[in-house]
CHARMM internal coordinates of N, CA and C (Angstrom, degrees):
IC EDIT
DIST 1 N 1 CA 1.4427
DIST 1 CA 1 C 1.5208
ANGL 1 N 1 CA 1 C 111.14
DIST 1 C 2 N 1.3299
ANGL 1 CA 1 C 2 N 116.96
DIHE 1 N 1 CA 1 C 2 N -41.46
DIST 2 N 2 CA 1.4632
ANGL 1 C 2 N 2 CA 120.34
DIHE 1 CA 1 C 2 N 2 CA 179.54
DIST 2 CA 2 C 1.5236
ANGL 2 N 2 CA 2 C 111.68
DIHE 1 C 2 N 2 CA 2 C -63.22
DIST 2 C 3 N 1.3386
ANGL 2 CA 2 C 3 N 116.81
DIHE 2 N 2 CA 2 C 3 N -35.57
DIST 3 N 3 CA 1.4639
ANGL 2 C 3 N 3 CA 120.12
DIHE 2 CA 2 C 3 N 3 CA 179.34
DIST 3 CA 3 C 1.5232
ANGL 3 N 3 CA 3 C 111.11
DIHE 2 C 3 N 3 CA 3 C -63.94
DIST 3 C 4 N 1.3123
ANGL 3 CA 3 C 4 N 117.05
DIHE 3 N 3 CA 3 C 4 N -38.59
DIST 4 N 4 CA 1.4662
ANGL 3 C 4 N 4 CA 120.80
DIHE 3 CA 3 C 4 N 4 CA 178.82
DIST 4 CA 4 C 1.5212
ANGL 4 N 4 CA 4 C 110.22
DIHE 3 C 4 N 4 CA 4 C -65.88
DIST 4 C 5 N 1.3228
ANGL 4 CA 4 C 5 N 116.67
DIHE 4 N 4 CA 4 C 5 N -43.20
DIST 5 N 5 CA 1.4641
ANGL 4 C 5 N 5 CA 120.52
DIHE 4 CA 4 C 5 N 5 CA 179.77
DIST 5 CA 5 C 1.5197
ANGL 5 N 5 CA 5 C 110.13
DIHE 4 C 5 N 5 CA 5 C -65.02
DIST 5 C 6 N 1.3279
ANGL 5 CA 5 C 6 N 118.09
DIHE 5 N 5 CA 5 C 6 N -44.54
DIST 6 N 6 CA 1.4639
ANGL 5 C 6 N 6 CA 121.01
DIHE 5 CA 5 C 6 N 6 CA 178.78
DIST 6 CA 6 C 1.5178
ANGL 6 N 6 CA 6 C 111.08
DIHE 5 C 6 N 6 CA 6 C -62.29
DIST 6 C 7 N 1.3245
ANGL 6 CA 6 C 7 N 117.58
DIHE 6 N 6 CA 6 C 7 N -41.60
DIST 7 N 7 CA 1.4599
ANGL 6 C 7 N 7 CA 120.76
DIHE 6 CA 6 C 7 N 7 CA 179.72
DIST 7 CA 7 C 1.5237
ANGL 7 N 7 CA 7 C 110.81
DIHE 6 C 7 N 7 CA 7 C -65.70
DIST 7 C 8 N 1.3098
ANGL 7 CA 7 C 8 N 117.21
DIHE 7 N 7 CA 7 C 8 N -37.04
DIST 8 N 8 CA 1.4635
ANGL 7 C 8 N 8 CA 120.83
DIHE 7 CA 7 C 8 N 8 CA 179.26
DIST 8 CA 8 C 1.5177
ANGL 8 N 8 CA 8 C 110.97
DIHE 7 C 8 N 8 CA 8 C -68.50
DIST 8 C 9 N 1.3056
ANGL 8 CA 8 C 9 N 117.15
DIHE 8 N 8 CA 8 C 9 N -43.33
DIST 9 N 9 CA 1.4614
ANGL 8 C 9 N 9 CA 121.09
DIHE 8 CA 8 C 9 N 9 CA -179.58
DIST 9 CA 9 C 1.5213
ANGL 9 N 9 CA 9 C 110.82
DIHE 8 C 9 N 9 CA 9 C -69.35
DIST 9 C 10 N 1.3062
ANGL 9 CA 9 C 10 N 117.85
DIHE 9 N 9 CA 9 C 10 N -38.87
DIST 10 N 10 CA 1.4550
ANGL 9 C 10 N 10 CA 121.54
DIHE 9 CA 9 C 10 N 10 CA -176.42
DIST 10 CA 10 C 1.5255
ANGL 10 N 10 CA 10 C 112.91
DIHE 9 C 10 N 10 CA 10 C -82.94
DIST 10 C 11 N 1.3288
ANGL 10 CA 10 C 11 N 118.26
DIHE 10 N 10 CA 10 C 11 N -9.13
DIST 11 N 11 CA 1.4637
ANGL 10 C 11 N 11 CA 120.67
DIHE 10 CA 10 C 11 N 11 CA -177.90
DIST 11 CA 11 C 1.5228
ANGL 11 N 11 CA 11 C 109.98
DIHE 10 C 11 N 11 CA 11 C -63.98
DIST 11 C 12 N 1.3272
ANGL 11 CA 11 C 12 N 116.83
DIHE 11 N 11 CA 11 C 12 N 136.90
DIST 12 N 12 CA 1.4650
ANGL 11 C 12 N 12 CA 119.30
DIHE 11 CA 11 C 12 N 12 CA 179.38
DIST 12 CA 12 C 1.5281
ANGL 12 N 12 CA 12 C 110.81
DIHE 11 C 12 N 12 CA 12 C -69.14
DIST 12 C 13 N 1.3253
ANGL 12 CA 12 C 13 N 115.40
DIHE 12 N 12 CA 12 C 13 N 153.45
DIST 13 N 13 CA 1.4621
ANGL 12 C 13 N 13 CA 120.45
DIHE 12 CA 12 C 13 N 13 CA 178.39
DIST 13 CA 13 C 1.5227
ANGL 13 N 13 CA 13 C 109.49
DIHE 12 C 13 N 13 CA 13 C -68.11
DIST 13 C 14 N 1.2930
ANGL 13 CA 13 C 14 N 116.28
DIHE 13 N 13 CA 13 C 14 N 138.04
DIST 14 N 14 CA 1.4546
ANGL 13 C 14 N 14 CA 120.66
DIHE 13 CA 13 C 14 N 14 CA 175.75
DIST 14 CA 14 C 1.5243
ANGL 14 N 14 CA 14 C 108.90
DIHE 13 C 14 N 14 CA 14 C -84.69
DIST 14 C 15 N 1.3145
ANGL 14 CA 14 C 15 N 116.08
DIHE 14 N 14 CA 14 C 15 N 168.13
DIST 15 N 15 CA 1.4678
ANGL 14 C 15 N 15 CA 119.67
DIHE 14 CA 14 C 15 N 15 CA 177.92
DIST 15 CA 15 C 1.5234
ANGL 15 N 15 CA 15 C 110.81
DIHE 14 C 15 N 15 CA 15 C -60.81
DIST 15 C 16 N 1.3306
ANGL 15 CA 15 C 16 N 116.49
DIHE 15 N 15 CA 15 C 16 N -38.68
DIST 16 N 16 CA 1.4618
ANGL 15 C 16 N 16 CA 120.30
DIHE 15 CA 15 C 16 N 16 CA 178.70
DIST 16 CA 16 C 1.5266
ANGL 16 N 16 CA 16 C 110.81
DIHE 15 C 16 N 16 CA 16 C -64.67
DIST 16 C 17 N 1.3272
ANGL 16 CA 16 C 17 N 117.07
DIHE 16 N 16 CA 16 C 17 N -41.75
DIST 17 N 17 CA 1.4555
ANGL 16 C 17 N 17 CA 120.72
DIHE 16 CA 16 C 17 N 17 CA 179.02
DIST 17 CA 17 C 1.5181
ANGL 17 N 17 CA 17 C 112.21
DIHE 16 C 17 N 17 CA 17 C -63.47
DIST 17 C 18 N 1.3176
ANGL 17 CA 17 C 18 N 116.68
DIHE 17 N 17 CA 17 C 18 N -42.18
DIST 18 N 18 CA 1.4646
ANGL 17 C 18 N 18 CA 121.05
DIHE 17 CA 17 C 18 N 18 CA 178.04
DIST 18 CA 18 C 1.5199
ANGL 18 N 18 CA 18 C 110.05
DIHE 17 C 18 N 18 CA 18 C -65.59
DIST 18 C 19 N 1.3270
ANGL 18 CA 18 C 19 N 117.04
DIHE 18 N 18 CA 18 C 19 N -42.48
DIST 19 N 19 CA 1.4662
ANGL 18 C 19 N 19 CA 121.11
DIHE 18 CA 18 C 19 N 19 CA 179.27
DIST 19 CA 19 C 1.5322
ANGL 19 N 19 CA 19 C 110.22
DIHE 18 C 19 N 19 CA 19 C -61.99
DIST 19 C 20 N 1.3183
ANGL 19 CA 19 C 20 N 117.17
DIHE 19 N 19 CA 19 C 20 N -42.03
DIST 20 N 20 CA 1.4652
ANGL 19 C 20 N 20 CA 120.72
DIHE 19 CA 19 C 20 N 20 CA 178.62
DIST 20 CA 20 C 1.5271
ANGL 20 N 20 CA 20 C 111.18
DIHE 19 C 20 N 20 CA 20 C -64.16
DIST 20 C 21 N 1.3194
ANGL 20 CA 20 C 21 N 117.58
DIHE 20 N 20 CA 20 C 21 N -40.59
DIST 21 N 21 CA 1.4651
ANGL 20 C 21 N 21 CA 120.54
DIHE 20 CA 20 C 21 N 21 CA 177.71
DIST 21 CA 21 C 1.5197
ANGL 21 N 21 CA 21 C 111.68
DIHE 20 C 21 N 21 CA 21 C -64.57
DIST 21 C 22 N 1.3258
ANGL 21 CA 21 C 22 N 117.16
DIHE 21 N 21 CA 21 C 22 N -39.66
DIST 22 N 22 CA 1.4686
ANGL 21 C 22 N 22 CA 120.71
DIHE 21 CA 21 C 22 N 22 CA 178.48
DIST 22 CA 22 C 1.5264
ANGL 22 N 22 CA 22 C 110.04
DIHE 21 C 22 N 22 CA 22 C -65.02
DIST 22 C 23 N 1.3262
ANGL 22 CA 22 C 23 N 116.93
DIHE 22 N 22 CA 22 C 23 N -44.75
DIST 23 N 23 CA 1.4665
ANGL 22 C 23 N 23 CA 120.61
DIHE 22 CA 22 C 23 N 23 CA 178.70
DIST 23 CA 23 C 1.5248
ANGL 23 N 23 CA 23 C 110.23
DIHE 22 C 23 N 23 CA 23 C -61.75
DIST 23 C 24 N 1.3147
ANGL 23 CA 23 C 24 N 117.18
DIHE 23 N 23 CA 23 C 24 N -43.43
DIST 24 N 24 CA 1.4599
ANGL 23 C 24 N 24 CA 121.33
DIHE 23 CA 23 C 24 N 24 CA 178.26
DIST 24 CA 24 C 1.5278
ANGL 24 N 24 CA 24 C 111.02
DIHE 23 C 24 N 24 CA 24 C -61.37
DIST 24 C 25 N 1.3256
ANGL 24 CA 24 C 25 N 117.30
DIHE 24 N 24 CA 24 C 25 N -43.71
DIST 25 N 25 CA 1.4638
ANGL 24 C 25 N 25 CA 121.08
DIHE 24 CA 24 C 25 N 25 CA 179.23
DIST 25 CA 25 C 1.5235
ANGL 25 N 25 CA 25 C 111.07
DIHE 24 C 25 N 25 CA 25 C -62.75
DIST 25 C 26 N 1.3266
ANGL 25 CA 25 C 26 N 117.58
DIHE 25 N 25 CA 25 C 26 N -41.25
DIST 26 N 26 CA 1.4669
ANGL 25 C 26 N 26 CA 121.35
DIHE 25 CA 25 C 26 N 26 CA 178.77
DIST 26 CA 26 C 1.5301
ANGL 26 N 26 CA 26 C 110.13
DIHE 25 C 26 N 26 CA 26 C -63.77
DIST 26 C 27 N 1.3215
ANGL 26 CA 26 C 27 N 117.20
DIHE 26 N 26 CA 26 C 27 N -42.49
DIST 27 N 27 CA 1.4659
ANGL 26 C 27 N 27 CA 120.88
DIHE 26 CA 26 C 27 N 27 CA 179.38
DIST 27 CA 27 C 1.5253
ANGL 27 N 27 CA 27 C 110.82
DIHE 26 C 27 N 27 CA 27 C -62.87
DIST 27 C 28 N 1.3235
ANGL 27 CA 27 C 28 N 117.35
DIHE 27 N 27 CA 27 C 28 N -43.36
DIST 28 N 28 CA 1.4644
ANGL 27 C 28 N 28 CA 121.07
DIHE 27 CA 27 C 28 N 28 CA -179.94
DIST 28 CA 28 C 1.5249
ANGL 28 N 28 CA 28 C 110.46
DIHE 27 C 28 N 28 CA 28 C -64.52
DIST 28 C 29 N 1.3296
ANGL 28 CA 28 C 29 N 117.53
DIHE 28 N 28 CA 28 C 29 N -43.45
DIST 29 N 29 CA 1.4668
ANGL 28 C 29 N 29 CA 121.14
DIHE 28 CA 28 C 29 N 29 CA 179.48
DIST 29 CA 29 C 1.5284
ANGL 29 N 29 CA 29 C 110.43
DIHE 28 C 29 N 29 CA 29 C -63.74
DIST 29 C 30 N 1.3318
ANGL 29 CA 29 C 30 N 117.94
DIHE 29 N 29 CA 29 C 30 N -44.97
DIST 30 N 30 CA 1.4671
ANGL 29 C 30 N 30 CA 120.77
DIHE 29 CA 29 C 30 N 30 CA 178.24
DIST 30 CA 30 C 1.5285
ANGL 30 N 30 CA 30 C 111.55
DIHE 29 C 30 N 30 CA 30 C -63.06
DIST 30 C 31 N 1.3167
ANGL 30 CA 30 C 31 N 117.10
DIHE 30 N 30 CA 30 C 31 N -39.34
DIST 31 N 31 CA 1.4620
ANGL 30 C 31 N 31 CA 121.00
DIHE 30 CA 30 C 31 N 31 CA 178.20
DIST 31 CA 31 C 1.5241
ANGL 31 N 31 CA 31 C 110.87
DIHE 30 C 31 N 31 CA 31 C -62.24
DIST 31 C 32 N 1.3160
ANGL 31 CA 31 C 32 N 116.79
DIHE 31 N 31 CA 31 C 32 N -48.24
DIST 32 N 32 CA 1.4604
ANGL 31 C 32 N 32 CA 120.28
DIHE 31 CA 31 C 32 N 32 CA -179.09
DIST 32 CA 32 C 1.5291
ANGL 32 N 32 CA 32 C 111.68
DIHE 31 C 32 N 32 CA 32 C -67.49
DIST 32 C 33 N 1.3368
ANGL 32 CA 32 C 33 N 117.14
DIHE 32 N 32 CA 32 C 33 N -37.64
DIST 33 N 33 CA 1.4663
ANGL 32 C 33 N 33 CA 120.75
DIHE 32 CA 32 C 33 N 33 CA 178.15
DIST 33 CA 33 C 1.5244
ANGL 33 N 33 CA 33 C 110.96
DIHE 32 C 33 N 33 CA 33 C -65.33
DIST 33 C 34 N 1.3241
ANGL 33 CA 33 C 34 N 117.44
DIHE 33 N 33 CA 33 C 34 N -40.80
DIST 34 N 34 CA 1.4700
ANGL 33 C 34 N 34 CA 119.61
DIHE 33 CA 33 C 34 N 34 CA 179.17
DIST 34 CA 34 C 1.5282
ANGL 34 N 34 CA 34 C 110.98
DIHE 33 C 34 N 34 CA 34 C -66.65
DIST 34 C 35 N 1.3179
ANGL 34 CA 34 C 35 N 117.26
DIHE 34 N 34 CA 34 C 35 N -37.02
DIST 35 N 35 CA 1.4638
ANGL 34 C 35 N 35 CA 120.05
DIHE 34 CA 34 C 35 N 35 CA 177.60
DIST 35 CA 35 C 1.5266
ANGL 35 N 35 CA 35 C 110.85
DIHE 34 C 35 N 35 CA 35 C -66.44
DIST 35 C 36 N 1.3277
ANGL 35 CA 35 C 36 N 117.55
DIHE 35 N 35 CA 35 C 36 N -41.95
DIST 36 N 36 CA 1.4625
ANGL 35 C 36 N 36 CA 120.96
DIHE 35 CA 35 C 36 N 36 CA 177.87
DIST 36 CA 36 C 1.5241
ANGL 36 N 36 CA 36 C 110.76
DIHE 35 C 36 N 36 CA 36 C -64.66
DIST 36 C 37 N 1.3305
ANGL 36 CA 36 C 37 N 117.12
DIHE 36 N 36 CA 36 C 37 N -38.74
DIST 37 N 37 CA 1.4639
ANGL 36 C 37 N 37 CA 121.33
DIHE 36 CA 36 C 37 N 37 CA 178.92
DIST 37 CA 37 C 1.5299
ANGL 37 N 37 CA 37 C 110.61
DIHE 36 C 37 N 37 CA 37 C -62.99
DIST 37 C 38 N 1.3262
ANGL 37 CA 37 C 38 N 117.29
DIHE 37 N 37 CA 37 C 38 N -44.58
DIST 38 N 38 CA 1.4630
ANGL 37 C 38 N 38 CA 120.86
DIHE 37 CA 37 C 38 N 38 CA 179.17
DIST 38 CA 38 C 1.5227
ANGL 38 N 38 CA 38 C 110.02
DIHE 37 C 38 N 38 CA 38 C -66.21
DIST 38 C 39 N 1.3129
ANGL 38 CA 38 C 39 N 117.35
DIHE 38 N 38 CA 38 C 39 N -41.39
DIST 39 N 39 CA 1.4596
ANGL 38 C 39 N 39 CA 121.33
DIHE 38 CA 38 C 39 N 39 CA -175.29
DIST 39 CA 39 C 1.5247
ANGL 39 N 39 CA 39 C 112.55
DIHE 38 C 39 N 39 CA 39 C -71.81
DIST 39 C 40 N 1.3442
ANGL 39 CA 39 C 40 N 117.58
DIHE 39 N 39 CA 39 C 40 N -43.80
DIST 40 N 40 CA 1.4616
ANGL 39 C 40 N 40 CA 120.77
DIHE 39 CA 39 C 40 N 40 CA -173.56
DIST 40 CA 40 C 1.5254
ANGL 40 N 40 CA 40 C 114.32
DIHE 39 C 40 N 40 CA 40 C -108.17
DIST 40 C 41 N 1.3114
ANGL 40 CA 40 C 41 N 118.16
DIHE 40 N 40 CA 40 C 41 N -21.99
DIST 41 N 41 CA 1.4550
ANGL 40 C 41 N 41 CA 120.14
DIHE 40 CA 40 C 41 N 41 CA -174.43
DIST 41 CA 41 C 1.5108
ANGL 41 N 41 CA 41 C 115.16
DIHE 40 C 41 N 41 CA 41 C -95.87
DIST 41 C 42 N 1.3217
ANGL 41 CA 41 C 42 N 117.95
DIHE 41 N 41 CA 41 C 42 N -34.02
DIST 42 N 42 CA 1.4594
ANGL 41 C 42 N 42 CA 120.23
DIHE 41 CA 41 C 42 N 42 CA -173.45
DIST 42 CA 42 C 1.5243
ANGL 42 N 42 CA 42 C 113.72
DIHE 41 C 42 N 42 CA 42 C -90.50
DIST 42 C 43 N 1.3104
ANGL 42 CA 42 C 43 N 118.45
DIHE 42 N 42 CA 42 C 43 N -25.50
DIST 43 N 43 CA 1.4658
ANGL 42 C 43 N 43 CA 122.75
DIHE 42 CA 42 C 43 N 43 CA -178.57
DIST 43 CA 43 C 1.5313
ANGL 43 N 43 CA 43 C 111.39
DIHE 42 C 43 N 43 CA 43 C 52.08
DIST 43 C 44 N 1.3033
ANGL 43 CA 43 C 44 N 115.31
DIHE 43 N 43 CA 43 C 44 N 57.24
DIST 44 N 44 CA 1.4534
ANGL 43 C 44 N 44 CA 121.59
DIHE 43 CA 43 C 44 N 44 CA -179.47
DIST 44 CA 44 C 1.5184
ANGL 44 N 44 CA 44 C 110.70
DIHE 43 C 44 N 44 CA 44 C -84.08
DIST 44 C 45 N 1.3167
ANGL 44 CA 44 C 45 N 115.77
DIHE 44 N 44 CA 44 C 45 N 146.97
DIST 45 N 45 CA 1.4582
ANGL 44 C 45 N 45 CA 120.36
DIHE 44 CA 44 C 45 N 45 CA 172.67
DIST 45 CA 45 C 1.5271
ANGL 45 N 45 CA 45 C 107.99
DIHE 44 C 45 N 45 CA 45 C -79.11
DIST 45 C 46 N 1.3181
ANGL 45 CA 45 C 46 N 117.81
DIHE 45 N 45 CA 45 C 46 N 140.20
DIST 46 N 46 CA 1.4677
ANGL 45 C 46 N 46 CA 119.62
DIHE 45 CA 45 C 46 N 46 CA 179.68
DIST 46 CA 46 C 1.5279
ANGL 46 N 46 CA 46 C 111.96
DIHE 45 C 46 N 46 CA 46 C -59.47
DIST 46 C 47 N 1.3096
ANGL 46 CA 46 C 47 N 115.48
DIHE 46 N 46 CA 46 C 47 N 141.56
DIST 47 N 47 CA 1.4657
ANGL 46 C 47 N 47 CA 124.34
DIHE 46 CA 46 C 47 N 47 CA 177.72
DIST 47 CA 47 C 1.5247
ANGL 47 N 47 CA 47 C 114.02
DIHE 46 C 47 N 47 CA 47 C 61.82
DIST 47 C 48 N 1.3193
ANGL 47 CA 47 C 48 N 118.56
DIHE 47 N 47 CA 47 C 48 N 19.52
DIST 48 N 48 CA 1.4599
ANGL 47 C 48 N 48 CA 121.53
DIHE 47 CA 47 C 48 N 48 CA 177.35
DIST 48 CA 48 C 1.5241
ANGL 48 N 48 CA 48 C 108.24
DIHE 47 C 48 N 48 CA 48 C -104.34
DIST 48 C 49 N 1.3342
ANGL 48 CA 48 C 49 N 118.55
DIHE 48 N 48 CA 48 C 49 N 112.93
DIST 49 N 49 CA 1.4647
ANGL 48 C 49 N 49 CA 119.77
DIHE 48 CA 48 C 49 N 49 CA -177.43
DIST 49 CA 49 C 1.5256
ANGL 49 N 49 CA 49 C 112.25
DIHE 48 C 49 N 49 CA 49 C -70.73
DIST 49 C 50 N 1.3183
ANGL 49 CA 49 C 50 N 115.37
DIHE 49 N 49 CA 49 C 50 N 143.17
DIST 50 N 50 CA 1.4622
ANGL 49 C 50 N 50 CA 122.70
DIHE 49 CA 49 C 50 N 50 CA 173.99
DIST 50 CA 50 C 1.5190
ANGL 50 N 50 CA 50 C 106.30
DIHE 49 C 50 N 50 CA 50 C -112.64
DIST 50 C 51 N 1.3219
ANGL 50 CA 50 C 51 N 116.85
DIHE 50 N 50 CA 50 C 51 N 113.75
DIST 51 N 51 CA 1.4553
ANGL 50 C 51 N 51 CA 121.35
DIHE 50 CA 50 C 51 N 51 CA -176.80
DIST 51 CA 51 C 1.5209
ANGL 51 N 51 CA 51 C 109.85
DIHE 50 C 51 N 51 CA 51 C -82.96
DIST 51 C 52 N 1.3190
ANGL 51 CA 51 C 52 N 116.39
DIHE 51 N 51 CA 51 C 52 N 122.61
DIST 52 N 52 CA 1.4562
ANGL 51 C 52 N 52 CA 122.96
DIHE 51 CA 51 C 52 N 52 CA 177.39
DIST 52 CA 52 C 1.5247
ANGL 52 N 52 CA 52 C 109.36
DIHE 51 C 52 N 52 CA 52 C -92.59
DIST 52 C 53 N 1.3020
ANGL 52 CA 52 C 53 N 116.00
DIHE 52 N 52 CA 52 C 53 N -51.97
DIST 53 N 53 CA 1.4646
ANGL 52 C 53 N 53 CA 124.54
DIHE 52 CA 52 C 53 N 53 CA 175.50
DIST 53 CA 53 C 1.5279
ANGL 53 N 53 CA 53 C 106.88
DIHE 52 C 53 N 53 CA 53 C -131.34
DIST 53 C 54 N 1.3191
ANGL 53 CA 53 C 54 N 118.70
DIHE 53 N 53 CA 53 C 54 N 165.18
DIST 54 N 54 CA 1.4710
ANGL 53 C 54 N 54 CA 118.46
DIHE 53 CA 53 C 54 N 54 CA -179.70
DIST 54 CA 54 C 1.5342
ANGL 54 N 54 CA 54 C 113.96
DIHE 53 C 54 N 54 CA 54 C -55.68
DIST 54 C 55 N 1.3054
ANGL 54 CA 54 C 55 N 117.42
DIHE 54 N 54 CA 54 C 55 N -26.24
DIST 55 N 55 CA 1.4608
ANGL 54 C 55 N 55 CA 120.61
DIHE 54 CA 54 C 55 N 55 CA -178.44
DIST 55 CA 55 C 1.5239
ANGL 55 N 55 CA 55 C 112.82
DIHE 54 C 55 N 55 CA 55 C -110.76
DIST 55 C 56 N 1.3417
ANGL 55 CA 55 C 56 N 118.34
DIHE 55 N 55 CA 55 C 56 N 7.47
DIST 56 N 56 CA 1.4642
ANGL 55 C 56 N 56 CA 121.68
DIHE 55 CA 55 C 56 N 56 CA -174.82
DIST 56 CA 56 C 1.5239
ANGL 56 N 56 CA 56 C 109.38
DIHE 55 C 56 N 56 CA 56 C -139.83
DIST 56 C 57 N 1.3312
ANGL 56 CA 56 C 57 N 116.50
DIHE 56 N 56 CA 56 C 57 N 121.87
DIST 57 N 57 CA 1.4611
ANGL 56 C 57 N 57 CA 120.00
DIHE 56 CA 56 C 57 N 57 CA 178.20
DIST 57 CA 57 C 1.5247
ANGL 57 N 57 CA 57 C 109.99
DIHE 56 C 57 N 57 CA 57 C -144.04
DIST 57 C 58 N 1.3327
ANGL 57 CA 57 C 58 N 115.23
DIHE 57 N 57 CA 57 C 58 N 157.76
DIST 58 N 58 CA 1.4578
ANGL 57 C 58 N 58 CA 122.53
DIHE 57 CA 57 C 58 N 58 CA 175.44
DIST 58 CA 58 C 1.5202
ANGL 58 N 58 CA 58 C 108.38
DIHE 57 C 58 N 58 CA 58 C -107.83
DIST 58 C 59 N 1.3218
ANGL 58 CA 58 C 59 N 116.39
DIHE 58 N 58 CA 58 C 59 N 142.35
DIST 59 N 59 CA 1.4556
ANGL 58 C 59 N 59 CA 121.87
DIHE 58 CA 58 C 59 N 59 CA 172.77
DIST 59 CA 59 C 1.5225
ANGL 59 N 59 CA 59 C 107.20
DIHE 58 C 59 N 59 CA 59 C -130.21
DIST 59 C 60 N 1.3280
ANGL 59 CA 59 C 60 N 116.21
DIHE 59 N 59 CA 59 C 60 N 123.44
DIST 60 N 60 CA 1.4587
ANGL 59 C 60 N 60 CA 121.74
DIHE 59 CA 59 C 60 N 60 CA -178.91
DIST 60 CA 60 C 1.5251
ANGL 60 N 60 CA 60 C 109.36
DIHE 59 C 60 N 60 CA 60 C -82.46
DIST 60 C 61 N 1.3211
ANGL 60 CA 60 C 61 N 116.27
DIHE 60 N 60 CA 60 C 61 N 119.80
DIST 61 N 61 CA 1.4609
ANGL 60 C 61 N 61 CA 122.38
DIHE 60 CA 60 C 61 N 61 CA 179.54
DIST 61 CA 61 C 1.5187
ANGL 61 N 61 CA 61 C 107.76
DIHE 60 C 61 N 61 CA 61 C -135.91
DIST 61 C 62 N 1.3291
ANGL 61 CA 61 C 62 N 116.99
DIHE 61 N 61 CA 61 C 62 N 135.42
DIST 62 N 62 CA 1.4598
ANGL 61 C 62 N 62 CA 120.91
DIHE 61 CA 61 C 62 N 62 CA 175.86
DIST 62 CA 62 C 1.5172
ANGL 62 N 62 CA 62 C 109.23
DIHE 61 C 62 N 62 CA 62 C -104.27
DIST 62 C 63 N 1.3098
ANGL 62 CA 62 C 63 N 116.07
DIHE 62 N 62 CA 62 C 63 N 134.19
DIST 63 N 63 CA 1.4573
ANGL 62 C 63 N 63 CA 122.35
DIHE 62 CA 62 C 63 N 63 CA 175.34
DIST 63 CA 63 C 1.5221
ANGL 63 N 63 CA 63 C 107.18
DIHE 62 C 63 N 63 CA 63 C -104.84
DIST 63 C 64 N 1.3170
ANGL 63 CA 63 C 64 N 116.78
DIHE 63 N 63 CA 63 C 64 N 104.29
DIST 64 N 64 CA 1.4648
ANGL 63 C 64 N 64 CA 120.20
DIHE 63 CA 63 C 64 N 64 CA -177.76
DIST 64 CA 64 C 1.5245
ANGL 64 N 64 CA 64 C 112.50
DIHE 63 C 64 N 64 CA 64 C -91.89
DIST 64 C 65 N 1.3062
ANGL 64 CA 64 C 65 N 117.07
DIHE 64 N 64 CA 64 C 65 N -5.58
DIST 65 N 65 CA 1.4596
ANGL 64 C 65 N 65 CA 120.64
DIHE 64 CA 64 C 65 N 65 CA 179.79
DIST 65 CA 65 C 1.5133
ANGL 65 N 65 CA 65 C 111.57
DIHE 64 C 65 N 65 CA 65 C -94.30
DIST 65 C 66 N 1.3101
ANGL 65 CA 65 C 66 N 114.79
DIHE 65 N 65 CA 65 C 66 N -178.93
DIST 66 N 66 CA 1.4529
ANGL 65 C 66 N 66 CA 120.00
DIHE 65 CA 65 C 66 N 66 CA 175.48
DIST 66 CA 66 C 1.5179
ANGL 66 N 66 CA 66 C 108.59
DIHE 65 C 66 N 66 CA 66 C -143.90
DIST 66 C 67 N 1.3068
ANGL 66 CA 66 C 67 N 115.10
DIHE 66 N 66 CA 66 C 67 N 157.22
DIST 67 N 67 CA 1.4579
ANGL 66 C 67 N 67 CA 119.02
DIHE 66 CA 66 C 67 N 67 CA -179.17
DIST 67 CA 67 C 1.5173
ANGL 67 N 67 CA 67 C 109.67
DIHE 66 C 67 N 67 CA 67 C -131.56
DIST 67 C 68 N 1.2893
ANGL 67 CA 67 C 68 N 115.05
DIHE 67 N 67 CA 67 C 68 N 160.09
DIST 68 N 68 CA 1.4556
ANGL 67 C 68 N 68 CA 120.79
DIHE 67 CA 67 C 68 N 68 CA 179.58
DIST 68 CA 68 C 1.4921
ANGL 68 N 68 CA 68 C 109.61
DIHE 67 C 68 N 68 CA 68 C -120.66
END
COOR INIT
IC SEED 1 N 1 CA 1 C
IC BUILD
């Protein structure tokens, strides 16, 4: 069993694995950048919807609590 685990951990990344990691990193960076843009760039009033299209709007809400 240990040999299988060692072989799995030591196996080199495949092209698909590297591509997936790059895509994941890009998604995380875009997500964080969009959140920073909304938080610091738009200066939205809390709970005030911003209508983009008649059927699509953004509402800025902060969640200060946490759950388990």
